[in-house]
MMTF fields as JSON, N, C-alpha, C and O atoms, coordinates in Angstrom:
{
  "mmtfVersion": "1.0.0",
  "mmtfProducer": "UNKNOWN",
  "numBonds": 315,
  "numAtoms": 316,
  "numGroups": 79,
  "numChains": 1,
  "numModels": 1,
  "chainsPerModel": [1],
  "groupsPerChain": [79],
  "chainIdList": ["A"],
  "bondAtomList": [4, 2, 8, 6, 12, 10, 16, 14, 20, 18, 24, 22, 28, 26, 32, 30, 36, 34, 40, 38, 44, 42, 48, 46, 52, 50, 56, 54, 60, 58, 64, 62, 68, 66, 72, 70, 76, 74, 80, 78, 84, 82, 88, 86, 92, 90, 96, 94, 100, 98, 104, 102, 108, 106, 112, 110, 116, 114, 120, 118, 124, 122, 128, 126, 132, 130, 136, 134, 140, 138, 144, 142, 148, 146, 152, 150, 156, 154, 160, 158, 164, 162, 168, 166, 172, 170, 176, 174, 180, 178, 184, 182, 188, 186, 192, 190, 196, 194, 200, 198, 204, 202, 208, 206, 212, 210, 216, 214, 220, 218, 224, 222, 228, 226, 232, 230, 236, 234, 240, 238, 244, 242, 248, 246, 252, 250, 256, 254, 260, 258, 264, 262, 268, 266, 272, 270, 276, 274, 280, 278, 284, 282, 288, 286, 292, 290, 296, 294, 300, 298, 304, 302, 308, 306, 312, 310],
  "bondOrderList": [1, 1, 1, 1, 1, 1, 1, 1, 1, 1, 1, 1, 1, 1, 1, 1, 1, 1, 1, 1, 1, 1, 1, 1, 1, 1, 1, 1, 1, 1, 1, 1, 1, 1, 1, 1, 1, 1, 1, 1, 1, 1, 1, 1, 1, 1, 1, 1, 1, 1, 1, 1, 1, 1, 1, 1, 1, 1, 1, 1, 1, 1, 1, 1, 1, 1, 1, 1, 1, 1, 1, 1, 1, 1, 1, 1, 1, 1],
  "groupList": [{"groupName": "MET", "atomNameList": ["N", "CA", "C", "O"], "elementList": ["N", "C", "C", "O"], "formalChargeList": [0, 0, 0, 0], "bondAtomList": [1, 0, 2, 1, 3, 2], "bondOrderList": [1, 1, 2], "singleLetterCode": "M", "chemCompType": "L-PEPTIDE LINKING"}, {"groupName": "LEU", "atomNameList": ["N", "CA", "C", "O"], "elementList": ["N", "C", "C", "O"], "formalChargeList": [0, 0, 0, 0], "bondAtomList": [1, 0, 2, 1, 3, 2], "bondOrderList": [1, 1, 2], "singleLetterCode": "L", "chemCompType": "L-PEPTIDE LINKING"}, {"groupName": "ILE", "atomNameList": ["N", "CA", "C", "O"], "elementList": ["N", "C", "C", "O"], "formalChargeList": [0, 0, 0, 0], "bondAtomList": [1, 0, 2, 1, 3, 2], "bondOrderList": [1, 1, 2], "singleLetterCode": "I", "chemCompType": "L-PEPTIDE LINKING"}, {"groupName": "GLN", "atomNameList": ["N", "CA", "C", "O"], "elementList": ["N", "C", "C", "O"], "formalChargeList": [0, 0, 0, 0], "bondAtomList": [1, 0, 2, 1, 3, 2], "bondOrderList": [1, 1, 2], "singleLetterCode": "Q", "chemCompType": "L-PEPTIDE LINKING"}, {"groupName": "LYS", "atomNameList": ["N", "CA", "C", "O"], "elementList": ["N", "C", "C", "O"], "formalChargeList": [0, 0, 0, 0], "bondAtomList": [1, 0, 2, 1, 3, 2], "bondOrderList": [1, 1, 2], "singleLetterCode": "K", "chemCompType": "L-PEPTIDE LINKING"}, {"groupName": "HIS", "atomNameList": ["N", "CA", "C", "O"], "elementList": ["N", "C", "C", "O"], "formalChargeList": [0, 0, 0, 0], "bondAtomList": [1, 0, 2, 1, 3, 2], "bondOrderList": [1, 1, 2], "singleLetterCode": "H", "chemCompType": "L-PEPTIDE LINKING"}, {"groupName": "PHE", "atomNameList": ["N", "CA", "C", "O"], "elementList": ["N", "C", "C", "O"], "formalChargeList": [0, 0, 0, 0], "bondAtomList": [1, 0, 2, 1, 3, 2], "bondOrderList": [1, 1, 2], "singleLetterCode": "F", "chemCompType": "L-PEPTIDE LINKING"}, {"groupName": "ARG", "atomNameList": ["N", "CA", "C", "O"], "elementList": ["N", "C", "C", "O"], "formalChargeList": [0, 0, 0, 0], "bondAtomList": [1, 0, 2, 1, 3, 2], "bondOrderList": [1, 1, 2], "singleLetterCode": "R", "chemCompType": "L-PEPTIDE LINKING"}, {"groupName": "PRO", "atomNameList": ["N", "CA", "C", "O"], "elementList": ["N", "C", "C", "O"], "formalChargeList": [0, 0, 0, 0], "bondAtomList": [1, 0, 2, 1, 3, 2], "bondOrderList": [1, 1, 2], "singleLetterCode": "P", "chemCompType": "L-PEPTIDE LINKING"}, {"groupName": "GLU", "atomNameList": ["N", "CA", "C", "O"], "elementList": ["N", "C", "C", "O"], "formalChargeList": [0, 0, 0, 0], "bondAtomList": [1, 0, 2, 1, 3, 2], "bondOrderList": [1, 1, 2], "singleLetterCode": "E", "chemCompType": "L-PEPTIDE LINKING"}, {"groupName": "THR", "atomNameList": ["N", "CA", "C", "O"], "elementList": ["N", "C", "C", "O"], "formalChargeList": [0, 0, 0, 0], "bondAtomList": [1, 0, 2, 1, 3, 2], "bondOrderList": [1, 1, 2], "singleLetterCode": "T", "chemCompType": "L-PEPTIDE LINKING"}, {"groupName": "VAL", "atomNameList": ["N", "CA", "C", "O"], "elementList": ["N", "C", "C", "O"], "formalChargeList": [0, 0, 0, 0], "bondAtomList": [1, 0, 2, 1, 3, 2], "bondOrderList": [1, 1, 2], "singleLetterCode": "V", "chemCompType": "L-PEPTIDE LINKING"}, {"groupName": "ASP", "atomNameList": ["N", "CA", "C", "O"], "elementList": ["N", "C", "C", "O"], "formalChargeList": [0, 0, 0, 0], "bondAtomList": [1, 0, 2, 1, 3, 2], "bondOrderList": [1, 1, 2], "singleLetterCode": "D", "chemCompType": "L-PEPTIDE LINKING"}, {"groupName": "SER", "atomNameList": ["N", "CA", "C", "O"], "elementList": ["N", "C", "C", "O"], "formalChargeList": [0, 0, 0, 0], "bondAtomList": [1, 0, 2, 1, 3, 2], "bondOrderList": [1, 1, 2], "singleLetterCode": "S", "chemCompType": "L-PEPTIDE LINKING"}, {"groupName": "ALA", "atomNameList": ["N", "CA", "C", "O"], "elementList": ["N", "C", "C", "O"], "formalChargeList": [0, 0, 0, 0], "bondAtomList": [1, 0, 2, 1, 3, 2], "bondOrderList": [1, 1, 2], "singleLetterCode": "A", "chemCompType": "L-PEPTIDE LINKING"}, {"groupName": "TYR", "atomNameList": ["N", "CA", "C", "O"], "elementList": ["N", "C", "C", "O"], "formalChargeList": [0, 0, 0, 0], "bondAtomList": [1, 0, 2, 1, 3, 2], "bondOrderList": [1, 1, 2], "singleLetterCode": "Y", "chemCompType": "L-PEPTIDE LINKING"}, {"groupName": "ASN", "atomNameList": ["N", "CA", "C", "O"], "elementList": ["N", "C", "C", "O"], "formalChargeList": [0, 0, 0, 0], "bondAtomList": [1, 0, 2, 1, 3, 2], "bondOrderList": [1, 1, 2], "singleLetterCode": "N", "chemCompType": "L-PEPTIDE LINKING"}, {"groupName": "GLY", "atomNameList": ["N", "CA", "C", "O"], "elementList": ["N", "C", "C", "O"], "formalChargeList": [0, 0, 0, 0], "bondAtomList": [1, 0, 2, 1, 3, 2], "bondOrderList": [1, 1, 2], "singleLetterCode": "G", "chemCompType": "PEPTIDE LINKING"}, {"groupName": "CYS", "atomNameList": ["N", "CA", "C", "O"], "elementList": ["N", "C", "C", "O"], "formalChargeList": [0, 0, 0, 0], "bondAtomList": [1, 0, 2, 1, 3, 2], "bondOrderList": [1, 1, 2], "singleLetterCode": "C", "chemCompType": "L-PEPTIDE LINKING"}],
  "groupTypeList": [0, 1, 2, 3, 4, 5, 6, 7, 1, 8, 9, 9, 10, 11, 9, 3, 1, 9, 4, 7, 12, 13, 14, 4, 15, 8, 10, 9, 14, 13, 15, 11, 16, 14, 14, 2, 1, 5, 6, 10, 9, 4, 9, 7, 2, 9, 10, 4, 1, 9, 16, 2, 3, 3, 9, 1, 17, 9, 1, 5, 9, 1, 18, 4, 4, 9, 6, 10, 11, 12, 12, 13, 15, 17, 9, 16, 6, 13, 15],
  "groupIdList": [1, 2, 3, 4, 5, 6, 7, 8, 9, 10, 11, 12, 13, 14, 15, 16, 17, 18, 19, 20, 21, 22, 23, 24, 25, 26, 27, 28, 29, 30, 31, 32, 33, 34, 35, 36, 37, 38, 39, 40, 41, 42, 43, 44, 45, 46, 47, 48, 49, 50, 51, 52, 53, 54, 55, 56, 57, 58, 59, 60, 61, 62, 63, 64, 65, 66, 67, 68, 69, 70, 71, 72, 73, 74, 75, 76, 77, 78, 79],
  "secStructList": [7, 7, 7, 7, 7, 7, 7, 7, 7, 7, 2, 2, 2, 2, 2, 2, 2, 2, 6, 1, 7, 6, 6, 6, 7, 7, 1, 2, 2, 2, 2, 2, 2, 2, 2, 2, 2, 2, 2, 2, 2, 2, 2, 2, 2, 2, 2, 2, 2, 2, 2, 2, 2, 2, 2, 2, 2, 2, 2, 2, 2, 2, 2, 2, 2, 2, 1, 7, 6, 6, 1, 1, 1, 7, 6, 6, 7, 7, 7],
  "xCoordList": [-3.568, -2.539, -1.209, -1.128, -0.197, 1.136, 1.935, 1.896, 2.65, 3.513, 4.933, 5.181, 5.85, 7.248, 7.889, 7.799, 8.541, 9.313, 10.664, 10.781, 11.659, 13.004, 13.517, 13.389, 14.095, 14.573, 16.028, 16.492, 16.727, 18.073, 17.939, 17.499, 18.322, 18.143, 19.48, 20.458, 19.518, 20.748, 21.013, 20.095, 22.266, 22.667, 21.91, 21.518, 21.707, 20.977, 19.553, 19.057, 18.912, 17.557, 17.562, 16.681, 18.532, 18.646, 18.876, 18.321, 19.685, 19.917, 18.611, 18.363, 17.787, 16.489, 15.583, 14.865, 15.622, 14.844, 15.28, 14.448, 16.578, 17.1, 16.791, 16.729, 16.598, 16.299, 14.802, 14.406, 13.978, 12.523, 12.1, 12.829, 10.918, 10.33, 9.818, 8.745, 10.583, 10.226, 8.963, 8.362, 8.559, 7.289, 6.116, 5.111, 6.26, 5.198, 5.252, 4.214, 6.455, 6.669, 7.552, 8.775, 6.95, 7.738, 8.595, 9.605, 8.201, 8.987, 9.358, 8.721, 10.401, 10.794, 9.672, 9.429, 8.995, 7.895, 6.766, 6.189, 6.447, 5.372, 5.77, 4.928, 7.057, 7.561, 7.501, 7.028, 7.977, 7.956, 6.511, 6.204, 5.636, 4.23, 3.607, 2.916, 3.84, 3.294, 3.847, 3.119, 5.143, 5.762, 5.154, 4.88, 4.944, 4.36, 2.923, 2.521, 2.156, 0.764, 0.713, -0.129, 1.614, 1.667, 2.033, 1.425, 3.009, 3.455, 2.325, 2.11, 1.606, 0.49, -0.613, -1.175, -0.934, -1.973, -1.547, -2.362, -0.28, 0.228, 0.089, -0.329, 0.431, 0.281, -1.18, -1.482, -2.089, -3.52, -4.002, -4.752, -3.577, -3.973, -3.398, -4.094, -2.142, -1.528, -2.264, -2.471, -2.656, -3.413, -4.754, -5.176, -5.416, -6.705, -6.553, -7.377, -5.51, -5.262, -4.948, -5.384, -4.204, -3.913, -5.204, -5.378, -6.102, -7.391, -8.223, -8.846, -8.233, -8.977, -8.395, -9.134, -7.069, -6.416, -6.772, -7.014, -6.804, -7.174, -8.634, -8.937, -9.527, -10.93, -11.113, -11.924, -10.363, -10.446, -9.978, -10.565, -8.924, -8.441, -9.485, -9.693, -10.151, -11.215, -12.384, -12.955, -12.739, -13.823, -13.469, -14.314, -12.241, -11.768, -11.889, -12.366, -11.461, -11.563, -13.015, -13.344, -13.882, -15.303, -15.905, -16.685, -15.547, -16.061, -15.573, -16.319, -14.336, -13.822, -14.625, -14.838, -15.068, -15.849, -17.289, -17.866, -17.858, -19.271, -19.563, -20.634, -18.631, -18.85, -18.017, -16.84, -18.623, -17.907, -17.019, -17.096, -16.187, -15.268, -16.045, -15.575, -17.23, -18.043, -18.671, -19.035, -18.797, -19.374, -18.341, -17.242, -18.694, -17.809, -16.595, -15.664, -16.589, -15.504, -14.776, -14.973, -13.953, -13.243, -11.846, -11.483, -11.06, -9.699, -8.814, -7.952, -9.014, -8.14, -8.701, -8.269, -9.651, -10.265, -9.223, -8.398, -9.275, -8.421, -9.235, -10.257, -8.781, -9.518, -9.184, -9.711],
  "yCoordList": [-26.56, -27.407, -26.664, -25.501, -27.324, -26.739, -27.109, -28.245, -26.138, -26.335, -26.024, -25.024, -26.861, -26.622, -25.733, -25.993, -24.675, -23.772, -23.587, -23.651, -23.364, -23.146, -21.82, -21.539, -21.015, -19.697, -19.533, -20.126, -18.728, -18.312, -16.928, -15.99, -16.81, -15.563, -14.942, -15.648, -13.619, -12.956, -13.28, -13.595, -13.196, -13.524, -12.669, -13.166, -11.401, -10.5, -11.005, -10.932, -11.509, -12.044, -13.3, -13.486, -14.15, -15.374, -15.021, -15.665, -14.009, -13.573, -13.115, -13.408, -12.406, -11.967, -13.167, -13.184, -14.152, -15.377, -16.038, -16.512, -16.068, -16.703, -15.898, -16.466, -14.594, -13.72, -13.614, -12.905, -14.299, -14.194, -14.628, -15.34, -14.191, -14.612, -16.04, -16.25, -17.005, -18.404, -18.854, -19.863, -18.128, -18.464, -18.049, -18.754, -16.906, -16.393, -17.057, -17.335, -17.307, -17.93, -19.161, -19.068, -20.304, -21.494, -22.015, -22.683, -21.716, -22.171, -20.979, -19.926, -21.182, -20.137, -19.864, -18.721, -20.931, -20.784, -19.925, -19.112, -20.094, -19.29, -17.824, -16.94, -17.565, -16.19, -15.547, -14.42, -16.257, -15.745, -15.522, -14.505, -16.464, -16.339, -15.095, -14.343, -14.87, -13.688, -12.4, -11.421, -12.405, -11.216, -10.897, -9.735, -11.902, -11.691, -11.195, -10.28, -11.795, -11.358, -9.915, -9.132, -9.564, -8.197, -7.224, -6.161, -7.577, -6.735, -6.532, -5.415, -7.592, -7.515, -6.624, -5.819, -6.753, -5.923, -4.46, -3.572, -4.212, -2.836, -2.21, -1.058, -2.95, -2.445, -2.139, -1.128, -3.016, -2.816, -1.543, -0.761, -1.34, -0.149, 1.11, 2.12, 1.061, 2.224, 2.591, 3.773, 1.605, 1.855, 2.499, 3.44, 1.993, 2.547, 3.992, 4.841, 4.279, 5.645, 6.591, 7.742, 6.118, 6.933, 7.264, 8.389, 6.296, 6.538, 7.558, 8.434, 7.446, 8.395, 9.795, 10.774, 9.885, 11.186, 11.818, 13.023, 11.029, 11.535, 12.01, 13.073, 11.235, 11.613, 12.903, 13.75, 13.057, 14.288, 15.49, 16.569, 15.305, 16.38, 16.778, 17.964, 15.778, 16.055, 16.768, 17.695, 16.35, 16.991, 18.432, 19.322, 18.658, 20.004, 20.906, 22.037, 20.41, 21.189, 21.459, 22.555, 20.486, 20.665, 21.736, 22.572, 21.709, 22.714, 24.106, 25.076, 24.218, 25.523, 26.071, 27.279, 25.191, 25.611, 25.96, 26.902, 25.213, 25.359, 26.537, 27.137, 26.867, 27.944, 29.152, 29.023, 30.312, 31.538, 31.979, 31.439, 32.955, 33.466, 34.068, 34.027, 34.628, 35.238, 34.197, 34.514, 32.983, 31.924, 31.431, 31.977, 30.429, 29.914, 29.176, 28.87, 28.894, 28.122, 29.019, 28.906, 29.89, 30.828, 30.367, 29.219, 31.257, 30.937, 30.534, 29.667, 31.145, 30.892, 29.831, 29.723, 29.06, 28.032, 26.995, 26.563, 26.608, 25.51, 24.629, 25.048, 23.422, 22.456, 22.616, 21.887],
  "zCoordList": [-1.306, -1.864, -1.83, -2.225, -1.368, -1.293, -2.535, -3.007, -3.044, -4.208, -3.784, -3.111, -4.169, -3.827, -4.872, -6.071, -4.4, -5.252, -4.594, -3.37, -5.388, -4.863, -5.409, -6.601, -4.538, -4.919, -4.514, -3.54, -5.269, -4.902, -4.305, -4.97, -3.052, -2.328, -1.978, -1.734, -1.953, -1.501, -0.03, 0.727, 0.351, 1.718, 2.738, 3.794, 2.43, 3.339, 3.598, 4.723, 2.564, 2.718, 3.571, 4.409, 3.367, 4.16, 5.628, 6.519, 5.875, 7.256, 7.902, 9.072, 7.158, 7.697, 7.983, 8.982, 7.116, 7.363, 8.661, 9.434, 8.897, 10.104, 11.361, 12.452, 11.232, 12.375, 12.666, 13.591, 11.902, 12.066, 13.463, 14.153, 13.866, 15.135, 14.942, 14.376, 15.41, 15.149, 15.883, 15.512, 16.905, 17.567, 16.681, 16.591, 16.036, 15.159, 13.784, 13.183, 13.295, 11.976, 12.172, 12.06, 12.462, 12.788, 11.627, 11.853, 10.406, 9.259, 8.383, 8.419, 7.604, 6.66, 5.666, 5.279, 5.263, 4.301, 4.868, 4.146, 6.14, 6.735, 6.796, 6.637, 7.029, 7.07, 5.69, 5.546, 4.686, 3.312, 2.858, 2.236, 3.167, 2.793, 3.416, 2.729, 4.693, 5.376, 4.772, 4.611, 4.438, 3.852, 2.491, 2.194, 1.675, 0.347, 0.457, -0.262, 1.349, 1.525, 2.028, 1.588, 2.949, 3.462, 2.346, 2.224, 1.543, 0.439, -0.565, -1.037, -0.892, -1.841, -1.299, -2.041, -0.018, 0.609, 0.613, 0.365, 0.892, 0.9, -0.489, -0.606, -1.532, -2.896, -3.215, -3.848, -2.776, -3.027, -2.339, -2.925, -1.113, -0.363, -1.01, -1.12, -1.437, -2.082, -3.366, -3.642, -4.143, -5.376, -5.055, -5.728, -4.03, -3.628, -3.162, -3.502, -2.392, -1.923, -3.085, -3.08, -4.066, -5.245, -5.994, -6.463, -6.106, -6.76, -5.993, -6.592, -4.687, -3.854, -3.994, -4.091, -4.003, -4.155, -5.498, -5.569, -6.545, -7.865, -7.866, -8.408, -7.268, -7.199, -6.404, -6.776, -5.311, -4.526, -5.336, -5.25, -6.12, -6.984, -8.004, -8.259, -8.596, -9.569, -8.899, -9.474, -7.703, -6.964, -6.622, -6.715, -6.234, -5.913, -7.15, -7.05, -8.298, -9.54, -9.899, -10.354, -9.705, -9.993, -9.088, -9.543, -7.825, -6.886, -7.26, -7.129, -7.723, -8.143, -9.322, -9.42, -10.212, -11.376, -10.994, -11.537, -10.075, -9.729, -8.805, -8.885, -7.942, -6.992, -7.377, -7.714, -7.326, -7.679, -6.526, -5.423, -6.793, -5.776, -4.608, -3.471, -4.872, -3.814, -2.888, -1.756, -3.353, -2.522, -1.513, -1.417, -0.789, 0.257, -0.305, 0.441, -1.568, -2.17, -3.161, -4.371, -2.658, -3.504, -3.838, -3.578, -4.415, -4.842, -3.672, -3.821, -2.519, -1.363, -0.42, 0.727, -0.902, -0.071, 0.348, -0.458, 1.613, 2.079, 2.996, 3.539, 3.162, 3.98, 5.427, 6.267]
}
């Protein structure tokens, strides 16, 4: 179901709408829709990557605690 919404956009944004690839995005609405979906997906991926980075940091700290300096995972360990 399509819902009509009206927005006030800055001139720069309107210029980008007018410069869109009209073969790929035949209407302004299709262009805006694709941009929003892309932006939302990018945010989701960034959140997931931040979570993975945090988990890797926790794993790294756990390995430092579990393995002594004499083992393969010492103070100067690098990936």
